[in-house]
N, C-alpha and C positions, 0 to 999 in steps of 0.2 A: 182788719186786716187783710184783703182780697183774695178770692181764692187764687191756686195758679193756674193754670191751664191740669194741667191733668186731674187736678181735685173735682175744677166742674163739669172734667168728661164722663168721672167717673158718678162724679153725683146726678147729672144726668142719667145714663144708663143703672142705676138702683129702679129706676120703677120699672126695668124689664127685667131682674133676672129671676124671678119669679113665674114669670111667662117662660125660658128655656130653664129656667131650673125641672118644671114641673113638663115638659117639652125632652129631655131629656131621660127624666122618669122616666114616659113608661117610656123610649125607644127602644129601653133598657129592661123594662119589665120581665119573667120570668119566661111563664111560655110564648113558645116560637124563635126564639131569641137568637135562636140557631141561623134563619132564615133571615132574621132585622141584620141580623147583623155583616151578615152581607151584602146584603140591598145597602148597609150606611158604606161598606170600603167602598161597595162598587161610582155611592150617589159622592163618596168626597173623592176621587180621584180625579172625573177633573174641576171637582172644586181647587185641588189642590196644583192638581197642572198647570194654572191658569195665574201661576203668586209670582211667580219669580219672570213670566211676562212682564206680570205689572206691576210689577218693585221696578222691571231696569222703564216700561215705559215713561212714570215718574219720573225716574232718578233724570231718566231725559228732557219731557216736561223741564224741571229744575232750571236741568242745564241753559234752558237755552234766554231765561230770564236774569239779568244783571241785579241779588239779591240775594244778600251775608245769609241772610236768610231761606231764601232756596236752593243757595249753597249749603247751608248745613242737613238739608232736608236732602238734597240728593245724594249727602255723603252715609246717609242713610240707609236708605233706599239701596244703594247699593251693596253698602255693605250686610244687609240683610237677606236682599237676593241674592249670596253665597253663602248664608243660612242653609236658607232656604235650598236650595238647588239640590237638585235629586230624591225630593225629600217622596212624589209621583210615587217617581219608582217602587219607594219601599212598600204604595197601600196594592200595586201589580202582586210585587212579591204575595203580600197578605194574601192577595189576593188566590194567588197559587198554591199558596199548601194551604188554602184552602179546599184548595179543590175549585176553583169560580174564576171568573177571570174579568176585565174592563165591563159598564157597561153600551154597546154600543151607540145610544145619542145619550148627553147628558139629560136629565131632569133638570127642567122645564125653571125651578128657584135656585139651583145651582148654576143656569147662564143670567138667569137676577142679578143672582151677587156677585156675580165675577161682572158682566155686563156694564150693571151699572156703575162702578171705578171705571168701567173706558170711559164713560159717559162727562165725570167728572175728574177725570186728569185729566180728557183734551178741552171741558170745555166749561169747567169751575174753579178749580185750583187744587192742584198733584199733592199734596196737603190735604184733601182732604181721603187719600186713603191709613190715613192715620185713625181714621173713626175704623172705617174694615177692621186692617190689623185689630187694631183695639177690642173689638168683638168677637176676630175666634182666637185671639189667644190669650183672651181670657177666661171665654170659655173652652180654655182644653180640658183634657181627662184627667180626672182623678189617676193618684198616685195605681190604687189599691183594681180601678177598675181592669186592667187587661187582667188580671190575674182572677177576678169576678168572673169573668166576662169568659174565658175560657174552661173555668171550672164547668160553665152550667150550660155551651156549648158540646161542649169532648171536643172542642176545633186547638187540630198542634200551637202550641205554641212558636210551630210561624208566623202563625196569623196572628199577632197581635202584638206588630213590630213599630205601628207607629201610633198605635199607643202608649208604647210607655213609653219613645222614643216623645214621645210632645207632652207627656206626664211630665217629662224632667227636660228638656229646656223652651218652654212655657210659656214659664212663670218669670225667667233669663231674662224674655225678649220683651216680654211687657215692661218690666221693669225698662229695659232699656228706650222703650217708646214712648213711658212717662218721663224721665231725662228726655229729651230731644221735644220733647211740646214744651216742657218744659221749660227750652233753648231757646228756643224757635224764637217766646214771648210775642203767638200768632195776635195778629187787627181780631176784636171785635166780630167780623166778616169770616177771617178762615177757621175761626175759633166756632166760629158759628156752623161752618163749613163740611166741619173737622166730625159734629156731634151731629145733624142731619144723617149722613154717612153710618155713623158709626148706631144710631137708633133706629137707620133703615136697614141696614145691615142684622141688626136682634130681630126687627121685623122676619124679613125672606128667615135668614136660619133657626128661629122659630116652626112657621110654614116648612122649611122643608121636617125637620125634625119629625115633629104631628104628623106629615104624610109618611113617613116613614118606619114612622107606626104604625101608622093608620088601616094603612094598603100596601098587600103580599103582594102585589104584582102590576103596580102601576104610577104610577110614576111626579110626585107634588108640581 
């Protein structure tokens, strides 16, 4: 029996899981965790801020195509943009609660993460954005992470809204993405575009986490 597109994507991403989990473990190690968490928030803000514009542009590119699958994809991106709207303000609120603010310049790895998707949307096919979303939402915070970090850092509970909300929401969002991917029944070329986007995203996200964990003052 042929694997569904969503199962094929999950299978291709399996080898990236070990590296991403290792990077996450280093990121959340106890020593220096308070300042590292603030760097994490400051890095995630510009990444999350890019989410809605990416989704909206992908929906626009889909609408330009006379293709039933593109219409399904446009509807998904439009719906998901509304689900993600204003999440960047959660991060600003978290930073403010922690007595910090956003970074003046986004880390280069964040620019690469979002920028690669703009390229793929404009010059490959907007379906590639599904790979990016699958990695980000497939590596959502665990349900107990916010409580553990609150205790370990001594920061107020208000500094952890984004972690708490995404731990609750992203599992359902990922299920929706897999359903849409299977409904699209993408051609082999488009399925490859999704997979390549996902693998590239996993690599860059791992690099971002390791850099945040390793360098207290620099950028990834």
